[in-house]
C-alpha positions, 0 to 999 in steps of 0.5 A: 390439530395442535400436533398437525401444526407443530409438524407442518412448521417442522417440515417447513423449517427443515426444508427452508433451512438448507435452502437458505444455506445454499443461498449463502454458499452460492453468495460465497461462491459467486464473490470468490469467483469475482475476486479471482477474476483477475486480468493483466490490468486490473484485479478482480476486486477493482474490476467487479467492485459493484457486483461484489458489493451488491452480492455482499450485502446478502451475506452475514458479517461473519461470512464477509469477514471470512472472505476478507481474511482469505483474500487479505493481501500480505505485504511481508513476502512480496516485500522481502522478494522485491527487497532481496531478490528484486526483478519484480518477483514480489509484484508478480506474487501480488499479481501486479503485472504492470509494475512487475513488468516495469521492475523486471525490465528495469532491473535487468537494465541496471544489472547490465549497466553495472556489469558493463561499468565494472568491466569498463573500470577494471579495464581502465585501471589496467590501462592506467597501470600500464601507462603508469609503468610506461611513463615512470617505468625504469628500464635496466641497461644491463650493458652499462649499468644505468637506468633510463627514464622515458618521458616523452610528451606522447606518453604524457598524453597517453597518461592523462587519457588513461587517467581521465578514462579511469575516472569516467569509469568510476563515475559511471559505476557510481551513477549506475549504483545510485539509480539502481538504489533508487530504483530499488527504493520504488521496488520496495514501496510498490508491494506496500502501496499496492497492499494497502490499496487492495486491501481498502478495496476489499473492505469497501466491496465486502462492506467491513470498513475498518474506519468506524472509530476514526469517524465517530472520533470525528464526528464526536469532535464535531459535536463537542465543537458545535456544543462549546461554540453555541451561544450561552443561554439565559440559565447560564448567565443568570443569577439563579442557574438551577431554576432557569436551567429548568426552563432552557431548551437543551439540544444534543447533537450525535452522529449515526453510523451504519458501516454495513450499508456504508452511510452515516448521518446526524441526530438532533435531540431536543428537550422541551422546558419543564413547567416550574411548581 
């Protein structure tokens, strides 16, 4: 009878374990599909946050950590692409298509603006040099060996106009470079902010928060504050603290944190006074 019972138990476990493993595999596959369900406006983790959270509760922490490590965003490649190349290539790598489109259009506009400003500046510089040669130019008169200087009112107006055009071209190019630099700062900041937001949502959906220590430190400070602000008992102010402290009621305050279920609370513990001999 004992052998028959042991055989049934072994058969049960040999049949059940593959089914449990298959269930975990199905959950992993489902979460992976939800995370990869990206659209032009949203990533899969944002669109399917609730579904991912519900499915992740059936997985052990190791599997959820494995999913997080696989789908975690790395900020370095997109940051370098946006900083060195531009045109939103780094944001396209992150599938942040809205910001990527804005950056591509913006860089195209600024590139055209800068090239046009450079062309205008070179042209204005050539015109100014020509007007200066015309205004201050010296023309040899080989017949009588004298030099004549042309200095008419019309040439003065043309020279002033050429100088104004040259200054305007310089200001236009300077403005284009400044606006392009500010836009490049926006391009560099976008991958950092996007990566931070995405990884936080990924952590939250999989239930593997990394803020437990921070929460505990906050609750610890709150508990210490309550203890410090609590009115002193008679045992602390009497002449016989040792005897009176045995009769006082003690209270301790501590936080309770469950990062898997995404919940937290508080625990109050009382110690009743002991009888004096």
